[in-house]
C-alpha positions in Angstrom: -23.7 -6.4 35.4 -22.4 -6.2 31.9 -24.8 -6.5 29.1 -24.7 -9.7 27.1 -23.4 -9.9 23.5 -26.0 -11.1 21.0 -23.7 -11.2 18.0 -20.4 -10.0 16.5 -19.9 -8.0 13.3 -17.1 -9.7 11.4 -17.1 -6.8 9.0 -18.8 -3.5 9.0 -20.9 -5.0 6.3 -21.8 -8.1 8.3 -21.3 -11.8 7.9 -23.2 -15.0 7.5 -21.8 -16.2 10.8 -24.3 -13.8 12.5 -27.5 -15.3 11.2 -28.3 -17.2 14.4 -26.9 -16.2 17.8 -27.7 -16.4 21.4 -26.5 -14.2 24.3 -23.1 -14.9 25.8 -21.7 -13.3 28.9 -18.5 -11.3 28.5 -15.5 -12.9 30.1 -13.9 -10.8 32.9 -10.5 -10.9 31.2 -11.8 -8.7 28.3 -10.6 -5.2 29.2 -10.9 -2.0 27.2 -8.2 0.6 26.7 -7.3 2.3 30.0 -8.7 5.8 30.4 -10.3 5.5 27.0 -10.8 8.9 25.2 -13.6 8.8 22.7 -12.7 12.2 21.1 -9.2 10.9 20.3 -10.6 7.7 18.9 -12.7 9.5 16.3 -11.5 10.3 12.8 -10.2 8.2 10.0 -9.0 4.6 10.3 -8.1 1.8 8.0 -8.8 -1.9 8.8 -5.4 -3.4 7.8 -5.6 -6.8 9.4 -8.3 -9.2 10.7 -8.6 -12.8 11.9 -11.6 -14.8 13.1 -12.6 -18.3 13.9 -15.5 -18.1 11.5 -14.4 -20.3 8.5 -17.0 -18.7 6.1 -15.7 -15.2 6.7 -12.0 -16.3 6.5 -12.6 -18.0 3.1 -14.4 -14.9 1.7 -11.9 -12.5 3.1 -9.0 -14.4 1.6 -10.7 -14.0 -1.8 -10.8 -10.2 -1.4 -8.3 -9.0 1.2 -8.9 -5.3 0.7 -8.3 -2.5 3.2 -11.5 -1.0 4.5 -11.5 2.8 5.0 -13.4 4.0 8.1 -14.5 7.5 9.1 -15.8 7.9 12.7 -17.7 11.1 13.6 -19.2 12.0 17.0 -21.4 15.0 18.1 -20.7 15.8 21.7 -24.3 16.1 22.6 -25.2 12.7 21.2 -24.9 9.3 22.9 -23.7 7.7 19.8 -21.3 8.1 16.9 -21.4 7.2 13.2 -19.0 5.0 11.3 -18.8 5.3 7.5 -17.0 2.5 5.7 -15.8 2.3 2.1 -14.2 -0.7 0.4 -13.9 -2.4 -3.0 -16.4 -5.2 -3.4 -17.7 -7.0 -6.5 -15.9 -4.6 -8.9 -17.1 -1.3 -7.4 -16.6 0.9 -4.3 -19.2 0.2 -1.6 -20.2 2.6 1.2 -22.1 1.8 4.4 -23.0 3.9 7.4 -23.5 2.5 10.9 -24.6 4.2 14.1 -22.8 3.0 17.3 -24.3 3.6 20.7 -22.1 4.4 23.6 -22.2 2.3 26.8 -21.4 2.8 30.4 -18.0 1.2 29.7 -15.6 3.6 27.9 -14.2 1.9 24.9 -17.2 -0.4 24.5 -19.9 0.3 21.8 -23.1 -1.2 20.6 -24.9 -1.3 17.3 -27.6 -3.3 15.6 -27.4 -5.1 12.2 -31.0 -5.3 10.9 -30.0 -7.7 8.0 -29.2 -10.4 10.6 -31.3 -9.1 13.5 -28.1 -9.0 15.5 -27.0 -6.8 18.4 -23.2 -6.2 18.3 -20.7 -5.1 21.0 -17.3 -3.8 20.1 -14.3 -3.4 22.4 -11.3 -1.2 21.9 -8.6 -3.3 23.7 -5.5 -1.3 22.9 -5.0 2.1 21.1 -2.6 5.0 21.1 -5.1 7.0 19.1 -2.7 8.5 16.6 -1.4 5.3 15.1 -3.3 2.0 15.8 -6.3 0.4 17.6 -6.9 -3.3 18.3 -10.6 -4.4 18.4 -11.9 -7.6 20.0 -15.4 -9.1 19.3 -17.0 -12.3 20.6 -20.1 -14.3 19.7 -21.8 -17.7 20.1 -23.9 -19.3 17.4 -27.2 -21.1 17.7 -28.0 -24.0 17.6 -24.4 -25.3 17.3 -23.2 -23.3 20.3 -20.0 -22.6 18.4 -18.1 -19.5 19.8 -16.7 -17.0 17.3 -13.8 -14.8 18.1 -12.8 -11.8 15.9 -9.8 -9.5 16.1 -9.3 -6.4 13.9 -6.3 -4.1 13.6 -7.0 -0.5 12.7 -4.4 2.0 11.6 -4.4 5.7 10.8 -2.4 4.9 7.7 -2.6 2.0 5.3 0.4 0.3 7.0 1.6 -0.5 10.5 5.0 -0.8 12.2 6.3 -4.3 12.6 6.2 -3.9 16.4 2.5 -3.0 16.3 1.8 -6.1 14.2 3.8 -8.2 16.7 1.7 -6.8 19.6 -1.5 -7.7 17.6 -0.3 -11.2 17.1 0.4 -11.5 20.8 -3.1 -10.4 21.6 -4.5 -12.9 19.2 -2.5 -15.8 20.7 -3.5 -14.8 24.3 -7.2 -15.5 23.3 -6.4 -18.9 21.8 -6.4 -17.8 18.1 -3.5 -18.7 15.8 -1.7 -15.6 14.5 -0.7 -17.6 11.4 -4.3 -17.1 10.2 -4.2 -13.3 10.3 -5.2 -11.8 7.0 -3.3 -8.7 6.0 -5.5 -6.5 3.9 -4.1 -5.0 0.7 -4.1 -1.4 -0.5 -6.2 -1.4 -3.7 -6.1 2.4 -4.1 -8.5 5.2 -3.3 -12.1 4.0 -3.1 -14.7 6.4 -4.4 -18.3 5.2 -3.7 -20.2 4.4 -6.9 -17.3 4.2 -9.2 -16.6 0.9 -11.1 -13.1 -0.6 -10.8 -11.4 -0.4 -14.1 -9.4 -3.5 -15.1 -6.3 -3.1 -17.2 -6.8 -4.1 -20.8 -4.5 -6.8 -21.9 -3.0 -6.1 -25.4 -4.0 -8.7 -27.9 -1.2 -10.2 -30.1 -1.3 -8.8 -33.6 -1.7 -11.4 -36.4 -0.1 -10.6 -39.8 -2.4 -11.0 -42.7 -0.8 -10.8 -46.1 -2.4 -8.2 -48.4 -4.1 -9.4 -51.5 -3.2 -8.0 -54.9 -5.7 -5.7 -56.3 -7.1 -6.5 -59.7 -5.4 -3.5 -61.3 -2.0 -4.3 -59.8 0.7 -4.6 -62.5 3.0 -7.6 -61.8 6.7 -6.9 -62.1 8.4 -7.9 -65.3 11.0 -10.6 -64.7 14.1 -10.6 -66.9 14.4 -13.7 -69.1 17.8 -14.6 -67.5 16.5 -14.4 -63.8 14.1 -16.5 -61.9 11.3 -14.9 -59.8 11.4 -16.3 -56.3 8.6 -15.6 -53.9 4.8 -15.6 -53.3 2.3 -13.1 -54.4 
């Protein structure tokens, strides 16, 4: 019997939608990538698109739709792998590291978010390993019982082909989520942990201030037949 999901990580950094959750059984139609290969899935990814039914997260993400850089590393002898994430938040580059446990189902992982006391299951639904990966997550909140669905599109580069994005939209629609709500993350440049984001300085308009005559300034002599026109 498949293990129940306690919560869903809307971001590697977590979300307020995870504060209260109860177990929910995984629907049988959720399938992971066929013949999933963990070794090929490791390495560097970029989270380039995301959509969820959690209004709080969608509002916050629209305010800062930035690409999240991910680095996945696995030691063959371990039953887990580490995901390091870097992204621009609140004017600086933030870094987090999360340990994912492997499960008996290839392409399905587990980790715990201590901040929310939440257990998280991740599913790799589709991936060709060298270009893209589509991730599906589910949750149900307590006491409202509201179900949250999350989809993420990973890419080996900071962009994806139009056909890959179309397939992602199809996957989203198949699970009852509107593809019109998909947020495309933006490339804000290389993120170096600890560095502040420098904002461009806007040039201030220069105001002309007339110079005053010094006390020892000799005024020009005006010929008797001419009129002096102007201001000193």
